[in-house]
C-alpha positions in Angstrom: 3.6 21.2 -7.9 5.6 18.7 -6.1 6.4 21.1 -3.4 2.6 21.6 -2.7 2.2 17.8 -2.4 5.1 17.6 0.1 3.4 20.5 2.1 0.0 18.9 2.0 1.5 15.5 3.1 3.3 17.0 6.1 0.1 19.0 7.1 -2.0 15.8 6.9 0.6 13.9 9.0 0.6 16.8 11.6 -3.2 16.9 11.7 -3.1 13.0 12.2 -0.8 13.2 15.0 -2.8 15.9 16.7 -6.0 14.0 16.4 -4.4 10.8 17.6 -2.5 12.2 20.7 -5.0 15.1 21.6 -8.5 13.8 20.8 -10.2 16.2 23.3 -9.4 19.1 20.9 -12.0 17.9 18.4 -14.4 16.2 20.6 -17.2 18.5 19.5 -16.8 17.5 15.9 -19.7 15.4 14.9 -21.8 16.5 17.8 -23.1 19.8 16.6 -26.8 20.7 16.2 -27.6 19.8 12.5 -25.5 16.6 12.4 -27.8 13.8 11.7 -27.4 10.6 13.7 -29.9 7.7 13.5 -29.4 4.4 15.0 -31.3 1.3 14.3 -31.1 -2.2 15.8 -28.6 -3.4 13.3 -27.5 -0.2 11.6 -26.3 3.3 12.2 -26.5 6.4 10.0 -24.4 9.5 10.6 -24.5 12.7 8.3 -22.2 15.3 9.7 -24.0 18.4 7.8 -23.0 21.1 10.1 -19.6 19.8 10.8 -18.8 19.6 7.2 -20.0 23.1 6.5 -17.6 24.4 9.2 -14.8 22.5 7.7 -15.6 23.8 4.4 -15.6 27.4 5.5 -12.4 27.0 7.3 -10.6 25.4 4.3 -12.1 28.1 2.1 -10.6 30.8 4.4 -7.2 29.3 4.6 -6.9 28.5 1.0 -8.0 32.1 0.1 -5.4 33.5 2.5 -2.6 31.4 0.8 -3.6 32.2 -2.6 -3.2 36.0 -2.1 
């Protein structure tokens, strides 16, 4: 179990570094059709429905590949 936590931590750090130093790789994230964005005078609402569905599908595929 501890090995999985170490691997997950290293993966999160790697993803964080990629997003910090190469933001153009995910510039599409949050701007897909189906992502809800509403802006008022003093407030903003952002619900990334389509983006979260894609993330869910990718994570499901990756986890299924590792579990086999």
